[in-house]
C-alpha positions in Angstrom: -4.7 -43.3 52.8 -7.8 -41.5 51.5 -10.2 -42.9 49.0 -8.6 -42.3 45.6 -11.5 -43.3 43.3 -13.9 -40.4 43.5 -16.7 -41.8 41.4 -19.1 -39.1 40.1 -18.0 -35.6 41.0 -20.3 -32.5 40.8 -18.7 -29.0 40.6 -21.3 -26.4 41.7 -20.8 -22.7 40.9 -22.6 -19.5 41.5 -20.4 -16.9 39.9 -18.5 -16.3 36.7 -15.2 -16.6 38.5 -16.3 -19.8 40.2 -17.1 -21.2 36.7 -13.6 -20.4 35.5 -12.2 -22.3 38.5 -14.5 -25.2 38.0 -13.5 -25.6 34.3 -9.8 -25.8 35.5 -10.7 -28.4 38.0 -12.8 -30.4 35.6 -9.9 -30.5 33.1 -7.4 -31.6 35.7 -9.3 -34.2 37.7 -9.6 -36.6 34.8 -12.6 -38.4 36.2 -16.4 -38.4 35.8 -16.9 -34.7 36.5 -19.8 -32.4 35.6 -20.4 -28.7 36.2 -23.6 -27.3 37.5 -23.8 -23.5 37.3 -26.3 -20.8 38.0 -27.8 -18.9 35.1 -25.9 -15.8 36.2 -22.6 -17.6 36.1 -23.2 -18.8 32.6 -24.1 -15.4 31.4 -21.0 -13.8 32.8 -18.6 -16.4 31.4 -20.3 -17.6 28.3 -17.1 -17.2 26.2 -15.1 -19.3 28.6 -17.6 -22.2 28.6 -16.9 -23.2 25.0 -18.1 -26.7 24.3 -18.0 -28.0 27.9 -21.1 -29.7 29.0 -22.7 -27.7 31.8 -26.1 -28.0 33.5 -27.7 -24.8 34.7 -30.0 -24.5 37.7 -32.4 -21.9 39.1 -32.5 -22.9 42.8 -29.2 -23.8 44.5 -30.9 -25.6 47.4 -32.9 -27.8 45.0 -29.9 -28.6 42.9 -27.8 -29.6 45.9 -30.5 -31.8 47.2 -30.6 -33.7 43.9 -26.8 -33.9 43.6 -26.5 -35.1 47.2 -28.3 -38.3 46.1 -26.8 -38.8 42.7 -23.1 -38.0 43.1 -20.2 -39.4 45.2 -18.5 -36.1 45.7 -19.3 -32.4 45.5 -17.0 -29.4 45.0 -18.8 -26.2 45.9 -17.3 -22.9 44.6 -18.9 -20.5 47.1 -18.7 -19.5 50.8 -18.3 -22.1 53.5 -21.0 -20.6 55.6 -23.6 -20.8 52.8 -22.5 -24.4 52.1 -23.0 -25.5 55.7 -26.5 -23.9 55.9 -27.6 -25.5 52.7 -26.2 -29.0 53.4 -27.1 -29.3 57.1 -30.6 -30.7 56.4 -29.2 -33.3 54.0 -26.6 -34.9 56.4 -27.1 -38.5 57.4 -23.7 -40.1 58.4 -20.1 -40.2 57.2 -20.5 -43.6 55.5 -23.4 -42.5 53.3 -22.9 -38.7 52.8 -20.9 -37.7 49.7 -17.5 -36.1 50.2 -17.8 -32.3 50.0 -15.0 -29.8 49.3 -15.6 -26.0 49.4 -13.5 -23.6 47.4 -13.7 -19.8 47.9 -14.2 -17.6 44.9 -10.6 -16.4 44.8 -9.3 -20.0 45.1 -7.3 -19.3 48.2 -8.4 -22.4 50.0 -9.8 -25.9 49.2 -11.6 -27.0 52.4 -12.5 -30.6 53.1 -15.9 -30.1 54.7 -17.9 -33.3 54.9 -16.8 -37.0 54.8 -13.1 -36.3 54.7 -12.1 -40.0 55.0 -15.2 -42.1 54.1 -16.2 -39.8 51.3 -12.7 -39.0 50.1 -13.0 -35.3 50.6 -9.6 -34.9 52.1 -7.9 -36.4 49.1 -10.2 -34.4 46.7 -9.3 -31.1 48.6 -5.6 -31.8 48.1 -6.1 -32.6 44.4 -8.2 -29.5 43.8 -5.7 -27.3 45.7 -2.9 -28.6 43.5 -4.8 -27.7 40.3 -5.7 -24.2 41.5 -2.6 -23.3 43.5 -4.8 -23.1 46.6 -4.1 -24.2 50.2 -5.8 -27.5 51.2 -7.5 -27.3 54.5 -7.8 -30.6 56.3 -9.0 -30.8 59.9 -9.4 -34.6 60.3 -7.4 -35.4 63.5 -5.6 -38.5 62.1 -4.5 -36.5 59.0 -3.2 -33.5 60.8 -1.2 -35.7 63.3 -0.2 -38.1 60.5 -1.4 -41.0 62.4 -3.6 -44.0 61.8 -7.3 -43.6 60.9 -9.0 -46.7 62.2 -12.0 -46.8 59.9 -10.0 -45.6 56.8 -7.5 -48.4 57.2 -10.3 -51.0 56.7 -11.6 -49.2 53.7 -8.2 -48.7 52.1 -7.1 -52.3 52.6 -10.4 -54.0 51.9 -10.6 -55.4 55.4 -13.9 -55.9 57.4 -14.2 -54.7 60.9 -15.8 -57.4 63.1 -17.4 -55.0 65.5 -17.4 -51.2 64.7 -18.8 -50.1 68.1 -15.3 -49.4 69.5 -13.9 -47.4 66.5 -14.4 -44.0 68.1 -12.9 -45.0 71.5 -9.8 -46.7 69.8 -9.4 -43.7 67.5 -9.4 -41.3 70.4 -6.6 -43.3 72.1 -4.5 -43.2 68.9 -5.0 -39.5 68.3 -4.3 -38.7 72.0 -0.9 -40.4 71.8 -1.9 -43.2 74.2 -0.2 -46.6 73.8 -2.1 -48.8 71.4 -1.1 -52.4 70.8 -1.3 -53.9 67.3 -1.4 -57.7 66.8 -1.3 -58.9 63.2 -1.1 -62.5 62.0 -2.8 -62.2 58.6 -3.1 -59.7 55.7 -0.3 -57.6 54.2 1.9 -55.8 56.6 2.9 -52.9 54.3 -0.3 -50.9 55.1 1.4 -47.9 56.7 2.1 -44.9 54.4 5.9 -44.8 54.4 5.8 -41.0 53.6 5.3 -40.5 57.4 7.2 -41.9 60.3 5.5 -44.8 62.2 3.6 -43.3 65.2 5.5 -44.0 68.4 2.4 -44.8 70.3 1.5 -47.7 68.0 3.3 -50.8 69.4 3.4 -54.1 67.5 3.1 -57.2 69.7 3.4 -60.9 68.9 0.8 -62.4 71.3 -2.2 -61.3 73.3 -0.6 -62.2 76.5 1.6 -59.2 76.1 -1.5 -56.9 76.5 -2.9 -55.6 79.7 -5.2 -52.7 80.3 -2.5 -51.3 82.6 0.1 -51.0 79.7 -2.2 -50.2 76.8 -5.2 -47.9 76.2 -6.5 -49.9 73.2 -5.9 -52.8 70.9 -6.0 -53.4 67.2 -6.1 -56.9 65.9 -5.6 -57.9 62.2 -6.4 -61.6 62.0 -8.4 -64.3 60.1 -8.7 -66.3 63.3 -11.4 -66.3 66.0 -10.4 -64.1 68.9 -11.9 -64.9 72.2 -9.3 -63.9 74.9 -9.2 -60.1 74.5 -8.4 -58.5 77.8 -11.5 -57.5 79.7 -12.5 -53.8 79.4 -9.8 -53.0 76.8 -11.3 -51.1 73.7 -10.5 -53.3 70.7 -11.0 -53.2 67.0 -10.6 -56.5 65.0 -9.9 -56.3 61.3 -10.7 -59.3 59.1 -8.5 -59.3 56.0 -9.9 -61.4 53.0 -7.2 -64.0 53.3 -9.0 -67.4 53.4 -9.7 -69.6 50.4 -12.2 -72.4 50.5 -11.5 -75.3 48.2 -14.6 -77.4 47.5 -15.3 -80.8 46.0 -18.9 -82.1 46.0 -21.3 -84.5 44.4 -23.7 -83.2 41.7 -26.8 -81.5 43.1 -25.6 -81.1 46.7 -28.1 -79.0 48.6 -27.1 -75.4 49.4 -28.1 -75.7 53.1 -26.0 -78.8 53.6 -22.9 -77.3 52.0 -23.4 -74.0 53.9 -23.7 -75.8 57.2 -20.6 -77.9 56.4 -18.5 -74.9 55.6 -19.6 -72.9 58.7 -19.0 -76.0 61.0 -15.6 -76.6 59.6 -14.5 -73.0 59.7 -15.7 -72.7 63.3 -14.0 -76.0 64.3 -10.6 -74.7 63.2 -11.0 -71.3 64.9 -11.1 -69.3 61.7 -13.1 -66.2 61.0 -15.9 -66.6 58.5 -15.6 -62.9 57.6 -12.1 -63.5 56.2 -13.3 -65.9 53.5 -12.7 -64.3 50.1 -12.8 -67.0 47.5 -14.6 -70.3 46.7 -12.5 -72.6 44.5 -13.3 -75.8 42.7 -12.9 -77.7 39.4 -14.2 -76.4 36.1 -16.7 -79.2 36.0 -18.4 -77.6 39.1 -18.7 -74.2 37.5 -22.4 -74.7 37.0 -23.0 -76.3 40.4 -26.1 -74.4 41.8 -25.1 -74.6 45.5 -21.6 -73.2 44.8 -23.1 -70.4 42.7 -25.6 -69.6 45.5 -22.8 -69.5 48.1 -20.8 -67.2 46.0 -23.7 -64.8 45.6 -24.9 -65.1 49.2 -21.5 -64.1 50.8 -20.0 -62.1 47.9 -17.2 -64.7 47.5 -15.3 -64.9 44.2 -16.0 -68.2 42.6 -12.9 -69.6 40.8 -12.7 -72.9 38.9 -9.8 -74.7 37.3 -9.3 -77.3 34.6 -8.3 -80.8 35.6 -4.8 -80.3 34.1 -4.2 -77.3 36.5 -5.4 -79.3 39.5 -3.2 -82.2 38.5 -0.2 -79.9 38.4 -0.4 -79.1 42.1 2.0 -81.6 43.7 1.8 -80.4 47.4 -1.4 -82.4 48.2 -1.8 -83.5 51.8 -4.5 -86.1 51.3 -4.7 -87.3 47.6 -7.6 -89.6 46.7 -7.3 -92.6 44.4 -11.1 -92.6 44.0 -11.1 -89.0 42.8 -8.2 -89.8 40.5 -10.2 -92.6 38.9 -13.4 -90.6 38.6 -12.1 -87.3 37.2 -8.4 -87.7 36.5 -6.8 -85.7 39.4 -6.0 -86.9 42.9 -7.4 -83.7 44.5 -10.0 -81.1 43.9 -10.5 -79.2 47.2 -6.9 -78.9 48.3 -5.5 -78.3 44.8 -8.2 -75.6 44.0 -7.6 -73.9 47.4 -3.8 -73.7 46.8 -4.2 -72.5 43.2 -6.5 -69.6 44.3 -4.2 -68.9 47.3 -1.3 -68.2 44.8 1.4 -70.2 46.6 -0.2 -69.6 49.9 -0.4 -72.1 52.8 -2.8 -75.0 53.2 -4.1 -74.5 56.8 -6.9 -77.0 56.8 -6.3 -80.2 54.8 -9.2 -81.9 53.1 -12.1 -82.4 55.5 -14.9 -84.8 54.5 -18.6 -84.3 54.8 -21.6 -86.2 53.3 -20.9 -86.0 49.6 -18.5 -83.0 49.9 -15.0 -82.1 50.8 -13.5 -78.9 52.0 -9.9 -77.6 52.3 -8.9 -74.1 53.4 -5.8 -72.2 52.3 -4.4 -68.8 53.4 -3.2 -66.3 50.8 0.4 -65.3 51.1 0.4 -61.9 52.9 -3.4 -62.0 52.7 -3.3 -60.3 49.2 
């Protein structure tokens, strides 16, 4: 469940043997990988370098400081102690630091050192180990116990966490083997890595009334609904899968503020989570509507539009409109567009009317 897209990877070497190892890793990773080598390493392995693009450096500390800002992951081919001393002043937090792997000069070990989950160093260490015949060293508790990583699950599935303040507490309960309840009513359910058995202390439940602080140490909720009745004092993490689709119909030139307020009011009235909105859908003739484009940019929603013929083909319309049929040739815009973008999902809020605008909300099947 580690991050599999490494982005830009820097391979940093000090010795000739380290350069030989880095060339093997560079060839095997098949990603945007560049080697940074000391002048001494280049001199001792000039024949092995061939036509590979390698950047030389004089000062290791200065080179690392620059690579820290410009690359997503670093693989350092020198001693772990030296790496720790050099990188310590650069550390910020696991969500911003690059993933770092340290490999010894004899390629015995590939050690995930910094940002094992968030920076993808755990997965990178395993990949480098396979290429070099080394032993991957992973110390992240959820990995060594083959259990759930609370923050990595959100990153892997593309889910938002409503309030991250409880991540550490809930994670500790999971790792310590304490009973943790999981309530899921949205999003795909196949998120567990089937290569490992389901952890016995993670217990799926069907309703919040099954949860008490006497029976569970923590709670995980995967939902696109508003959650207001979490048991008092129970550490809880709420995931918001991107499962909701807004279908919009509106008059030409509708103000952004009016449409924004209408959406928020409607979502709130139906006890849905604003953070789970993923797509804004409408008719092709609204593709240039300024307010819709502004909404898409403001909230990072995909903006999808459909030709009249596609909207006409949707037959499961809850509230067709004769007026819309006369004006543009289809009995529905908001409901039909929402259902099209939901890919055979469920219409959970039929057409709701505002001043010069309509809104329908659909849920993607399995939240995908």
